[in-house]
N, C-alpha and C positions, 0 to 999 in steps of 0.2 A: 682053737679059734681065738682070734683077737679082734678082728674087724667085724662090724655089723655087716652081714652079707649083702644087705640092700643099700648100704651107703654109697653115695655117688662120689667117686674119687677121680673123676675125669677132668677136674679143673686145672691140672698142671701137665706140662709136657716135660718128661724126664728124658734125658739124652743117653743113648748108648754110643760111646765114642768109637771111632775106628782105631786101628792099631798103628802106632808110629814109633820111630826111634826115640830113645831117651834124650831129654834136654836137661839143662842145669836148673837148680832151684833148691828148695828145702821145705818139706811139708810138715804139718803138725798132725799126728795121727794118734788115735786111741791106742794103737799097738805099735807105733814106730819104734818103741824100745825093743821089740822083738829083733829088730835088725841089729841091735847092739849086743844083746845078751842071749838070744835064742837062735841066731842064724846057724851056728854049728849044729844045734839040736834039730833044726829043720833040714839040714844038709845043703844049704844054699848060701850064696853071698848076697846079703841084703844091704850092703853098705852104700850102694848108690842112691838110696832114698834119703839117707840121713846125712845132714851137713852139706848138702849141695848136689851130689850127683855129678855126672860127667857131661861136659858140654858136647853136643853133637848135633848133626843136621837132622831134619825131619824128613821122613819118607813114608807118607801115608799109604797104607795098603787097603784101607777100608774107609768108606765115608761114614760119618756118624748117622745114627738113625734115632727115631723118636719112639719111645714105648707107648703102646696103646693099652691103657688100663682104665677100666670103666667103673668097676664096682668093688665093694668090700670083699665079695667072694673071690674076685681076681687077686686081691691082696692076701687073702688067706691061703690061696692055692699056688701062687707064683711069687717067688722071692723078689723078682724084679718089681712086680707091682706092689709088694709090701713096702719096698723102698719109696716108690712113687706116692703111695698113700701117706707115708710118714712125711715126705716132702711137703705135700699139700697142707697137712696139719701143722707142721712146724712153721711154715710161712705165715699161716693165719695166726698162730700163737704169738710169734715174735712181732708181727705187725702191730699187735695190741700193746706190746711192752717196750718197744724201741721206736722212738719218734723218727720218722724218715727211714724206716727199715727198708733195706734193699736185699733181696734174696740171693743166696748163692746159687750157682748152677750145680745140680746133682748129675753126676755121671755114673751110670750103672754099667759095669763092663764084666767080661769074663776072660780070664787068662791074664793079660797084661795090656797096658796102654801107656802112652807117654803123657807127661804133664810138664808144666813149667817148674815143678818141684822134683823131677826125676821120674823113674818108671814106677807106675802103680801096678801092684800084682796082688793076687789073693794070698800070697805067702806073707806079705808085709801087713796087710790089713787095711781097713778103711782109714782115710786120712783127708785132711783139709789142706788145700794149697792156697796160701794167702795171696800171692801175686795175681792169681786169676780168679780168686774167690770161688773156688770149685771144691766140691765134696766128691771124693771118688770112693766107690764101694763095689767090690766084687762079692756077690752073695755066696759064692763058693767058699769064701773064707769062714763062714759059720760052721761048715763041716770040718774045717781044719781046727777050729776051736774045740769041737767035740772030740776029734780024734787025737790031737796033739796035746791039748791042755785040759781035757776032762771036763769041759764046760757043758751045760745043758743047751745053751744057745738056742732057746725057743723063740717064739715070735716076739714076746715082750722084751726079752733080752736084746733082740735085734733092733727094736725101736729105741731102746736105751743107747745102743751104739750109734745109731743115726743121730739121735738127739745130742749126744756128746760132740759129734763132729759139727753140728749146727752151733753148738756152744762156742767152738773156736771161731766160727764166722762172726758171731756176736762180739767176741773179744777183739776181732780184727776191726770191725766197722765202728765200734764205739771207742776205740783208742786204747784198750787194755794192753794189747801187744806192744804198742809203742811206749806206753808208760812203764811197763815191766818187761823189758827185753830179756832175752836169754842171758843168764849170768852163771852158767855152768850147771853142774849136777849136784845132787845132795838132797836130803829130806826137807831142807828149808829153802830150796832154790825157787826162783821164779818159774822154772819149768814145771816143777811139781805143783806149785800153787795154780798155775795155768790149767793143768790137767784136772786137778781136783775141782776147780771152779766149773769146768766144762761138765764134769760128772754131776755137780750140783744143779746146773742149768738143766741137764737132761732129766733129773729127778723132778724138778719143779714143773717142767712141761708134762711129764707123764702123769703127775698127780692131777693135772687139769684136763688131760687128753680125753677122758671119758665124757667130759661136758661139752666137747666140741661137736658141732653138728654140721651136716651138709646143707646145701641151699634149700632142701625140703624139710629141714628140721630133724632129720634122722641122725642119731649119734654115729660118729665115725667108728668108735670103738665100743665093744661091750665092756661093762664094768670089770676092771681087773680083779682077778681072784688073788688070794694069798699066795697060791702056787706060782702065779705069774710074777708077782712082786719078788718072790724068792728067786725066780729065774733071772730077773734083772740083777739082783744082788749077787747071784752066782757069777754072772758075767763080770761084774765089777771086781769080785774077788779074783777071778781068773786072770785079769789083766793087771794085777798088782805087780810092781817091780820085784818084791820079795818072792812072790809065788813063781814068777817066770824064772828068776835067777835060780831058785831052788831046783827047778827042773834040770838045770845044768850043774848042780852040785855046789853052789855057793850063794852067798847073800852079802852084798856090799852096799850098805845104805848110802855111802858117799857117791856111788855111781847112779843112784836113782834119778829118773827124769819124769816119772809119772805118779809116784806115790805107792805106798804099801797097799796090800789088799784091804786091810782094816781101814785105812784112810779113804780109799776109793768107795768102799761100801758106806762108810760113815757120811761122806759128803753127798753121795747120791741120796741116802736116806734123809739127810738134812733138807735137801731141796724138795724131796717128795713130801716131807711132813710140814715144812715151814715156808716153802715158796722161795721166790727169787731174792727176797730181802735177806735170806740167810746165806747167800752165796759169795760174800766178799772174802775170799780166801787170802787176799793180800792185806787185810786189815787185822789179821789175828797173829798171835805169837806162834813160834815154832811148836810149842807145847800144845796149843789149841788146834793145830792142824790135825792132830790125832795120833 
């Protein structure tokens, strides 16, 4: 259990998108690197999500719907509502820390759906699409993490993953993405620094999350246990470039786009222990990245 069962999480409307054909774009995801180094491992071609996708027309077969999530109990028992509860908390948190904060739209889907950044699917994992300021998450992906990558992927780890994608939205709206554009891969690349900063942002939020309360003053979350913190660190380890590459029998730091397992754990832990002020990954040397 992570959420306080009595907490009111009804304050946001999270959308479940309909299914459409793929369109062009380029998303920034916690696990977009799987498309590059683990596609063969999963037995599918994921290249459409990375570096643009394929231009195509839209042909909607389903209308989008709105999730109805009311309580922390809903969040504890339903993956979709856990994402909705995280959305509510993240928007409240970042409203306090970013002047003029505008929230992203969270899309919770199952199977696949199209975005301006290409096709979102549970095999690719959660990702942020900058042109539309949208976060896309298929909760079924957490089972893939457990089965394919040996992750625990419990409730607290899932909140870390959502918090990471929100971190990309913050980078988009405050100008970080424009200031530090993609300059290729490698352990000192802007891509790696961008991902590690999003990890740090997620840690900073989760450290404060237990203090956030609903309109009646009830905490949204129960106080995290050590086991739950380890669950989040396990997720950060699982999505390290080196760990994912090693599942396919190689490790090439010059191809890294997200950072090593040690780096990802370290920057999440830095945010958790030291807050947002510790998250400027662009101000440190390559050695200091971890």
